[in-house]
N, C-alpha and C positions, 0 to 999 in steps of 0.2 A: 589317597595313600592307602597302601596295602596294610591290613591289621597283622601285627605279628602274632604268632603262636609260640607256645613253650619252646619248641625246638629252634625256632628263629631266635629267641631270646637266648637260648643256650649258645648257639652259634656266634651270636653277637658278643657274649661275655667272653667266650674263648679268644675270639679275635682281638678283643680290647686287651685282654691279658697278654696274649702271644706278641702283640705289637709294642707292648710296655717293657723295654729292657730292663728297668728297676725292678719292677715285680717278677719277671722271669729269673732275675739274679737271685732275688730272695727264694723263690721257689727251688731253684737248683741246689742253694746252700742248705736249705731245709731238707731236701732229699738226701744230701750226704750224711746227715745224722743218724740215718737208718733207725728212726723212731717208729714205733708201732703206731700206724694210722694217724699219721701227722699231716697237718693242714694249716694253711693260712686262712684266716676268717675275719669276719666282721668289718670294722672300719676300713682297712686297706682295700678291700674289694667294693664295698658299698660307696665309699667316698670317691674312688676312681670312676665308677659309672655315673654317679650323680655330677661330678665335675664334668665329665664329658657331655652329658645331657644339658648342662648349664653353661657350657664353653668357658669354664673357669679352672683355676688350679688352687686347691687349698692345701694348707700345711698338714704334713703327716703326724698325727699324735702318737700312734704306736704301731707295732707290727705284731698283731696277735698270732701266736703259734699255739696250736692245740695238738694234743696227742692223747693216747689212752694206755696206762700202764697201771694196773691194779697191784702189781708186786711192790712198786716203790711209789707211794703217794706223799712222799716228803717234799716240803717247800724247798729244802736245799737241792733236791734234784732238778727241779725247775731252774733254779738260780744257776746251777752248773750248767744246764742246757744253754741258758742265756748267755753265760761266759763263753761256751764253746762257739755259739753263733757269733759273738762279738769278735772272735778270732778269725772265723771265716769270712765275715762281712762287717768290718769295725764300724763303729760309730753310728750304729742304728738304734732306733727305739724299740728293741725286741721286748717283748713279755711272752713268756711261755707258761701254759697252764695244762696241766695233766687233768683231763676230764674225769678220771677215777675219784678225784677228791673235790671236784667243783660243786657237787650237790651240797656240801656242807656250807657253801656261802649262803645259800638261800633257803635251806631246809628241805629240799626235794629228797626223794628216796635215791640211793646211789644210781649213777648213771651206768648203762651197760655197755657203752661204746662211745667213740667220739661222736658218731651220728646222733646218739641219745642226748649227748651234751649240747650240741648245736641245736637240736630241736627244742631245747630248754632255754634258748636265747629269747630275750623279751620281745624283739620286733622282727617281723618277717623280713624285711630288707637287710637285716643285720645277720639273720640266721642262714648264712651262706658261707660255704667254705671251699677252697680251691687247693689242689696239690698237683705236683708233677710226679707222675710214675711211670717209669720206663719211656720217657720222653714224651709222654702224652699228658694232657691236661685233664684232669678230672674235676667234676664240680658235685659238691654235696650241697643240696638245698631241700630241707624237709618239707617246706611249704612253697617250693617252687621259686623262680626268679622273676616272675611277672610283676609283683609288687616293686621290686627294685628298678625295673625298667619303666614302669609306669609311675614311678616316683610316689608310691603309697606306703604310709607308715602305719602299720596295723599291729596289734598285739598278736603274738602267737597264742596258740590254745590255752597254754599255761597261765597267760597273763590277761586273759579276757576280763570284760568288766565284772562278771560275776565270781571271779576267782580272788583268792586272799592275796594275790600277787600282782594284782591290777595297778595298786599304788606304786609298785616299783617301776612298771612300765611308764606310767604318768610322769614320775619323778625323773626318769632318765630323759624323755622327750623334751620336758621343761628345761631340764638343766643342759642338754646338749644344744638347744636352740637351732636345731636343724634348719627350720623353715626360715630363720633370718640368713643362713648362708646359702641355701638353696631354695630359692622363693617359689619354685613351681611344685614343691612337695604338697602332698595332701596328707594331713596326720589326723588318724582317728583317735579322738578323745572321748 
């Protein structure tokens, strides 16, 4: 069996997303909002790939939409955007987060961009985002997508064992119980 490289994984992820009408409809709706640097990230992407690799289908918890706007970091704006998304694509579990304010949740220095926000996600296979821009799919993955396809769950650099945030990573991994859903995962603790 041929070993895949980073380019192969990216092509594979793009094909997975392009062939999923539901995810494509989500990306098209988000693009209509014309938000600054808006992406779909985390569980929607991660779980889709793991489901395919495990030949299963798991329920969707939420649709994480992220963007960056330092001029309006209000919680109310995020709720307004969720309401707009519900009009465009109703009855979906939308959750919208402005990365310009998300540092407050965990005590990091302010993030400088959406990329910086994704880089501060706890696990490498979660730190992946996708967007549709001018009919082209774009992938943002500060730590690559190899861990996602090789089913490895590891902390991102901010959550390594020697960091003050390591307990957050461990708590998330234990609470999510991913290894009970996707049995081929390798989880670093």
